[in-house]
N, C-alpha and C positions, 0 to 999 in steps of 0.2 A: 322078253326080259328087258327091263328098262336099264339104260346105261347110267352108271353113277359116276360122278366126278371123282377124279383121282388126286391124291396129294401131289402137288406140283413138284416137290423135291423128288419123290419116288418116280414120278413120270419122267422127269429129266434124267434120272439115273438109268431107267429102262431105255430111253431113247439114245443116250450116250453109249450104253453097252451094245445096243443094236448097231449103231453107226461104226463103232470100233470093230465089231465083228464083221460088218460088211466090208470095211476098208481092208481088213486082214484076210478076207475071203475065208473066214472061219465057219465052216458049215455047222459044226457042233454048237458053237455059240449062237449062230443064227437060229438053230432049232430051239434053243432055250428062250430067246427073246422075241421070236416071231410066231404068232398063232398059226395053226395049220390052215385056217381059212383066210389068212391075210392076203391082200393083193397090193402090189406096187404098180400104180398106173403111170406109164411113161407116154406122154402125149406126142403129137406131131407125127410125121411120116419119116421114120428113120429105122435103121436096123435094130434099134433097141426098143422101139415103140410097142405098146401093148400092155396087157395085164400079166404081171409076173406073180404067180400064186404060191403061197406058202413058203416055208423056209427053203425048200428045194428049188422052187422057181426063182426066188431071189438070189440064191446061190448060183444058179445057172446064169442069171443076168450078170452077176459079178465076174464069172469066168468068161462070159462073152465079151465084156468090156476089156478084160486083160488080153484075150486072144486078138481082138480087133486092133488094139493099140500096141501089141507086142510088149505088154507090161509097162507101158509108159504112163498110163492114166494114174493120176495121183492128186491129192489135195495140194494146195500151194505150200503148206508146211504141215507138220504133224499136229501143231497146235493152232491151225488157222481157222478152225470152226467155232461157231457159237451155237448154243441151244437156248431157245426161248420157250417158256412153257406157260400153259394155262391149265385149268382143271381138266381140260378135254384133249389138248394136243401138245405135242412138242414139235418145234420147228428147228431143223438143222440148217444152218447157213454156212456155206463154204465156197471156196474158189478152187476149180479143178483145172489142171493142165494135162495135156496129152499130145502125142504125135501119132499120126496115122498116114504113113507114106509122106507125101508133101504137105499134108494138112496139119494145122496146129489148132489146138483147143485152148482157150483161156476163158473160162466160163464161171460166172457167179451164179450159184444155184441155191434153191431152198427145197428142202424135203419136209413135207408136213406129215407127221406121224400121229395117228390116233392110237391110243393105248387103252385096252380093256383087260381087266383081271391080270395086270402085270405083264402083258405081252402086246407087241405091235400088231394091230389088226388091219390097218389101212395106211397106205403111203401115197402121197400125191407129190408130183415133181413140178417145180416152177423154175423158170429160167429168166435171167436178166436179158439175154439176147437169143430169142428162139431161132432166128434166121441163121446165126452162127452155129448154133447147136445142130440144126438140120444140115447145114453145109458140111460139118465135120462128120456126123454120123450117117449121112446118106450112103446108100450102097455104092 
């Protein structure tokens, strides 16, 4: 099946609903906006690295983030994110803060989301400072 371009407004809405569901750790909403075959790829060598598959895998990633940071992981502000769109992708840009023992995270990140048939199918994670991300999320 050939992928067709998506209306950018609709794509942006899907990506925003996905992001808000992820932040809220809302498994039901994630199941609505994430395709069963979706994969979120987290690069580098950290406790979060790997391919997190489907709504359940992405929900497990979110719970893992909460557990590892004792619930301190959060965006800078509720409204600190931006979403840029094209006919093919939505890009979520935000700044995240967290504490993990003595470690502190202050990370500018981008999450690229591919959307097909109204659902997120692939997510790629990009970092402003990969070394700081690895230092924070290393075992």
